[in-house]
C-alpha positions in Angstrom: -48.8 16.8 3.3 -46.0 19.4 3.5 -43.2 19.4 0.6 -39.6 19.3 1.7 -37.6 22.3 0.8 -34.4 21.4 -0.6 -31.2 23.5 0.7 -27.7 23.7 0.2 -25.9 21.4 2.6 -22.9 24.1 3.0 -24.6 27.4 3.1 -28.3 26.6 3.9 -29.8 28.6 0.7 -32.6 27.0 -1.3 -31.1 25.1 -3.9 -32.3 22.4 -6.3 -29.3 20.3 -5.6 -27.7 19.0 -2.4 -24.9 21.7 -3.2 -25.7 24.8 -4.6 -23.6 26.2 -7.7 -21.8 28.9 -5.7 -20.7 26.5 -2.8 -19.7 23.8 -5.5 -17.5 26.4 -7.4 -15.8 27.3 -3.9 -15.2 24.0 -3.0 -13.7 23.2 -6.6 -11.6 26.5 -6.4 -10.2 25.4 -2.8 -9.4 22.0 -4.1 -7.4 23.1 -7.1 -5.6 25.6 -5.0 -4.8 23.1 -2.2 -3.7 20.5 -5.2 -1.5 23.1 -6.7 0.2 23.8 -3.0 0.8 20.0 -2.5 2.4 19.5 -5.9 4.7 22.7 -5.5 5.7 21.0 -2.0 6.4 17.9 -3.5 8.4 19.4 -6.3 10.6 21.4 -3.6 11.0 18.4 -1.7 12.0 16.2 -4.5 14.5 18.9 -5.6 16.2 18.8 -2.1 16.3 15.1 -2.3 17.9 15.3 -5.8 20.4 17.9 -4.6 21.5 15.5 -1.9 22.0 12.5 -4.1 23.9 14.8 -6.6 26.1 16.0 -3.8 26.6 12.4 -2.3 27.6 11.2 -5.8 30.0 14.2 -6.2 31.8 13.8 -2.9 32.6 10.2 -3.9 
């Protein structure tokens, strides 16, 4: 009987796991980068909203 070779689901290289360490590191790095980008956008967005509220309050 032929034994199945395990390969990485992302790059196709032989690996003992479903995702090799190299691809795992790349995915984690991309996720961290995207999280930082989203957090920065939320911070900028909340600052804009905060400025609108302050301006509205000062206009009264």
